[in-house]
C-alpha positions in Angstrom: 6.8 -2.4 -28.2 8.1 -0.3 -25.2 9.4 -2.3 -22.2 8.9 -0.7 -18.8 10.6 -2.0 -15.6 8.4 -1.4 -12.6 10.2 -1.6 -9.2 7.6 -1.8 -6.5 8.5 -1.6 -2.8 7.6 -4.9 -1.1 7.2 -3.2 2.3 3.4 -3.9 2.7 1.0 -4.5 -0.2 -0.3 -1.0 -0.8 2.5 -0.1 -3.3 1.9 -3.1 -5.6 -1.9 -2.8 -5.5 -1.8 0.8 -6.8 0.9 -0.2 -9.3 -1.4 -2.9 -10.7 -4.1 -0.3 -11.1 -1.7 1.9 -13.2 -0.4 -1.0 -15.3 -4.0 -2.1 -16.1 -4.4 1.2 -18.0 -1.3 0.8 -20.2 -1.7 0.2 -23.9 0.8 -1.7 -26.0 3.4 -1.8 -23.3 5.3 -4.8 -21.8 5.8 -4.4 -18.0 8.4 -6.3 -16.0 7.8 -6.0 -12.2 10.6 -6.3 -9.6 9.6 -6.6 -6.0 9.5 -9.3 -3.2 7.5 -10.9 -0.4 3.7 -10.7 -0.5 3.8 -8.2 -3.3 5.5 -10.7 -5.6 2.9 -13.3 -4.6 0.0 -11.1 -5.7 1.7 -10.4 -9.0 2.3 -14.1 -9.6 -1.3 -15.0 -8.8 -2.4 -12.4 -11.3 0.0 -13.7 -14.0 2.2 -10.6 -14.3 5.8 -10.9 -15.3 7.6 -10.5 -12.0 11.0 -11.0 -10.4 10.8 -11.9 -6.7 14.1 -10.3 -5.9 13.8 -8.1 -2.8 13.7 -9.2 0.9 12.7 -6.2 3.0 13.3 -5.7 6.7 10.4 -6.2 9.1 9.0 -3.7 11.6 9.2 -4.6 15.2 5.8 -4.0 16.7 4.8 -4.4 20.4 1.3 -3.7 21.6 0.7 -1.7 18.4 3.7 0.5 18.7 6.8 0.7 16.5 9.9 -0.3 18.5 13.5 0.5 17.8 12.9 2.8 14.8 16.6 3.7 14.6 17.4 -0.1 14.3 14.8 -0.5 11.6 16.2 2.5 9.7 19.7 0.9 9.8 18.3 -2.4 8.5 16.5 -0.5 5.8 19.8 1.2 4.8 21.4 -2.2 4.5 18.4 -3.5 2.4 18.6 -0.3 0.3 22.3 -1.1 -0.5 21.3 -4.7 -1.5 18.5 -3.3 -3.7 21.0 -1.1 -5.6 23.1 -4.1 -6.5 20.0 -6.2 -7.5 18.4 -3.4 -9.6 21.8 -2.7 -11.3 22.0 -6.3 -12.5 18.4 -6.3 -13.6 18.5 -3.0 -15.5 21.7 -4.1 -17.4 19.9 -7.3 -18.4 16.4 -6.0 -19.2 17.2 -3.0 -21.5 14.2 -1.1 -20.4 12.9 2.1 -22.1 11.7 3.5 -18.8 12.0 2.7 -15.1 9.0 3.3 -12.8 9.5 3.0 -9.1 6.9 2.9 -6.4 9.1 4.1 -3.5 12.0 1.9 -4.4 14.7 4.6 -4.5 17.6 2.2 -5.2 16.4 1.4 -8.7 16.0 5.1 -9.4 19.6 5.8 -8.6 20.8 3.0 -10.8 18.5 4.0 -13.7 19.5 7.7 -13.4 23.2 6.7 -13.6 22.4 4.7 -16.8 20.5 7.7 -18.3 17.2 5.7 -18.4 14.1 7.9 -17.9 12.6 7.5 -14.5 9.1 7.9 -12.9 8.5 7.8 -9.2 5.1 6.9 -7.6 5.0 8.0 -4.0 2.8 9.5 -1.3 5.6 10.7 0.9 8.4 13.2 0.0 10.4 12.7 3.3 10.4 10.4 6.3 10.1 11.1 10.0 10.7 7.7 11.7 13.4 8.6 14.2 14.4 11.1 16.9 17.7 11.8 18.7 20.9 10.4 17.2 19.0 8.3 14.7 17.5 11.4 13.1 20.9 12.4 11.8 21.1 9.3 9.6 17.5 9.9 8.5 18.2 13.5 7.6 21.0 12.3 5.3 18.7 9.7 3.7 16.0 12.4 3.2 18.5 14.7 1.5 19.5 11.8 -0.8 15.8 11.1 -1.5 15.2 14.8 -2.4 18.1 14.7 -4.9 16.7 11.5 -6.5 13.2 13.1 -6.7 14.5 16.2 -8.5 16.3 14.0 -11.1 13.1 12.1 -11.9 11.4 12.8 -15.2 8.1 12.7 -13.4 6.9 12.2 -9.8 3.3 10.9 -9.4 1.5 11.5 -6.1 -1.9 9.7 -5.5 -3.6 12.7 -3.9 -5.6 15.7 -5.0 -3.7 19.0 -5.2 -1.6 21.3 -7.4 1.2 20.2 -9.7 4.7 21.7 -9.2 7.9 21.3 -11.1 8.1 17.6 -12.0 5.4 16.6 -9.5 2.0 15.6 -10.7 -0.9 15.0 -8.3 -3.4 12.7 -9.9 -5.8 11.8 -7.1 -6.2 8.4 -5.5 -5.0 5.4 -7.5 -7.2 2.4 -7.0 -8.0 -0.9 -8.7 -11.3 -1.2 -10.5 -13.9 -4.0 -10.5 -16.3 -4.9 -13.3 -18.9 -6.1 -10.8 -21.6 -4.3 -8.9 -21.7 -4.5 -5.1 -24.7 -6.9 -5.1 -22.8 -9.2 -7.5 -19.8 -9.2 -5.3 -21.8 -9.9 -2.1 -23.4 -12.8 -3.9 -20.0 -14.0 -5.1 -18.5 -13.9 -1.6 -21.6 -15.2 0.1 -22.0 -12.0 2.2 -25.6 -12.4 3.5 -25.4 -10.7 6.9 -23.8 -7.4 8.0 -20.1 -8.1 7.1 -17.0 -6.6 8.7 -13.6 -7.0 6.9 -10.5 -7.0 9.1 -7.4 -6.4 6.9 -3.8 -5.8 8.0 -1.7 -5.8 4.8 1.3 -7.9 3.9 3.3 -8.0 7.1 2.6 -9.3 10.7 2.5 -5.7 12.1 -1.3 -5.7 12.4 -1.6 -8.7 14.6 -2.5 -6.5 17.6 -5.4 -5.0 15.6 -6.8 -8.4 14.5 -6.9 -9.6 18.2 -8.5 -6.4 19.5 -11.1 -6.2 16.7 -12.2 -9.8 17.0 -12.5 -9.4 20.8 -14.6 -6.2 20.6 -16.8 -7.5 17.8 -17.6 -10.6 20.0 -19.1 -8.2 22.6 -21.6 -6.7 20.1 -25.0 -8.3 20.3 -25.7 -8.3 16.5 -25.7 -10.9 13.9 -22.4 -10.0 12.1 -20.1 -12.0 9.9 -16.4 -11.3 10.4 -14.1 -11.9 7.4 -10.4 -11.7 8.2 -7.8 -11.0 5.5 -4.7 -11.8 7.5 -2.2 -11.6 4.6 0.8 -13.7 3.8 2.8 -13.2 7.0 0.3 -14.1 9.8 -0.4 -17.8 10.3 -2.1 -17.6 13.7 -5.6 -19.1 13.8 -8.7 -17.3 15.1 -12.1 -18.5 16.1 -15.5 -17.3 14.9 -14.1 -15.6 11.8 -13.8 -16.6 8.1 -10.1 -16.2 7.4 -9.3 -15.7 3.7 -5.6 -15.4 4.5 -3.9 -13.9 1.5 -6.0 -12.4 -1.3 -5.3 -10.6 -4.6 -8.7 -8.8 -4.7 -9.0 -6.9 -1.4 -10.6 -4.0 -3.2 -13.6 -6.1 -4.2 -14.0 -7.5 -0.6 -13.9 -3.9 0.7 -16.6 -2.9 -1.8 -18.8 -5.8 -0.8 -18.4 -5.3 3.0 -20.4 -3.1 5.3 -17.4 -2.0 7.4 -13.6 -2.2 7.1 -11.2 -2.3 10.0 -7.7 -1.8 8.9 -4.3 -0.4 9.6 -3.8 3.1 8.0 -2.0 2.3 4.7 -2.6 4.9 2.0 -3.8 2.4 -0.7 -6.3 0.7 1.6 -7.7 4.0 2.7 -8.1 5.2 -0.9 -9.9 1.9 -1.9 -12.3 2.2 1.0 -13.1 5.8 0.1 -13.4 5.0 -3.7 -15.9 2.3 -3.0 -17.8 4.2 -0.3 -17.3 1.6 2.5 -17.4 2.9 6.1 -14.0 2.2 7.7 -12.0 2.4 10.9 -8.2 3.0 10.4 -5.9 2.4 13.4 -2.3 3.4 12.7 0.8 1.7 14.1 1.9 4.0 16.9 5.1 5.8 16.0 4.8 5.0 12.2 4.6 8.6 11.0 3.1 7.8 7.6 0.3 5.7 9.0 -0.4 8.2 11.8 -0.6 11.0 9.2 -2.9 8.9 7.0 -5.2 8.1 10.0 -5.3 11.7 11.1 -6.7 12.8 7.7 -9.5 10.2 8.1 -10.2 11.4 11.7 -8.5 8.5 13.6 -5.5 8.0 15.9 -3.9 5.1 17.6 -5.7 5.6 20.9 -9.0 4.9 19.1 -8.2 1.2 19.5 -9.4 1.7 23.1 -12.9 2.6 21.8 -13.1 0.2 19.0 -16.4 -1.3 20.1 -18.0 2.2 20.1 -16.6 3.0 16.7 -17.8 -0.3 15.2 -21.4 0.3 16.3 -21.2 3.8 14.9 -19.6 3.0 11.6 -21.5 -0.1 10.7 -24.6 2.0 10.4 -23.0 4.8 8.5 -24.1 5.7 5.0 -21.9 4.7 2.1 -20.3 7.6 0.3 -18.6 6.5 -2.9 -15.8 8.8 -4.3 -15.1 8.5 -8.0 -11.4 8.7 -9.0 -9.5 8.3 -12.2 -6.1 8.6 -10.7 -4.9 5.3 -12.1 -5.9 6.2 -15.7 -4.3 9.7 -15.4 -1.1 8.3 -14.0 -0.9 5.7 -16.8 -1.4 8.5 -19.4 1.3 10.7 -17.9 3.8 7.8 -18.0 3.0 6.8 -21.6 3.2 10.4 -22.8 6.8 10.5 -21.5 7.7 7.9 -24.2 5.8 9.5 -27.1 
C-alpha cells in the first residue's frame, strides 16, 4: 500500500477541511497528516492519523484590520524555518511515497531535496501582505515560492479555469454529506430561520462575531443564531447557541438559512456548493480574504451595513452549485503513483 504524507497548513481551518475532502476519495492509500493547532484537533476528532507538530504565528487584528503585517511576515519566516526542520525529521522517519502539501512550503522544499514526488494544493500563487520595506522580504519569499511551485510534480488549484504546465484547476474542493438538508435540520434542531456565524480556527474573527450578534438583535424576526466560534475564542455570548469547535461545519452550513463568515476560500466554496446564502466580511488588509470577498461581491466596509445585508440575504433563494473538485484532485494525485 502506498503511504502519502499530507502536510496541511494550520493557519486557519480551511486548508485541512479541503484536505479531508481529498483524502476521503483516496483508494487503498495510507495517509499521514502533519499539521497543528485547530487543524490537528479536527483530524484527531475524525480519527485520522495526524502529527500535531506545527505552531503557527497569530495575526494581530484590531477592529477587523490586520496590524503590523511586516511583523507577522517576519514571524511567519521564523515559523517556516522551524517547519523545515520538523518536516525533515518526519520525512526521514516516515518513508513516504509522495508528499502532498496544502500551502506548507517547508515540507515541499525538504521533500524535493530528498527526491520524493510532491503535490501542492493551493489557491494562491503569490502573497501581497506588505508594503514599503517589508515588501522586499515578501518579494524574496514569493520568488522562493515560485521556484518550489515549478519543481512540484503537480499543483492543484480549487477553482474553475484552464490548466497550464504543472497546474491543474479542478474546481472547488468541498466535503460531502450523506444527509439531505431536511435530515440535517432535524439533526441540529433547526426549527426557525437559522443564522450560522463562523470565524474559523483563530481569534481573528472576534470583531465579526460581536458586530453580527449586535445587528441580529436589532432585527424584529424570530431567528435562531448558532455560533461556531472555533478553538481559539473562549469569550461567552448571550442569546446564541455556541457550538464552539466543530468538525462538520459543512453540514451546519447546508442546514442553515444564512451564513455570516470571514472570507476564507474553503468556507466560501462550501456555502456555494450547498447553496446557502452568505455574507463574507474579510479581515481588512488581508489580501487573500479581500480578494475572496470581492469575488462574492463583498468588502470589509460591508460590516457597517450588516443589518441590511442580513435582511436581504436571509430571504434569498438557495442556489446549489455541484462540484466534484475533491474527487478530481484525488484521482490526479493517485495517477501520479500509477
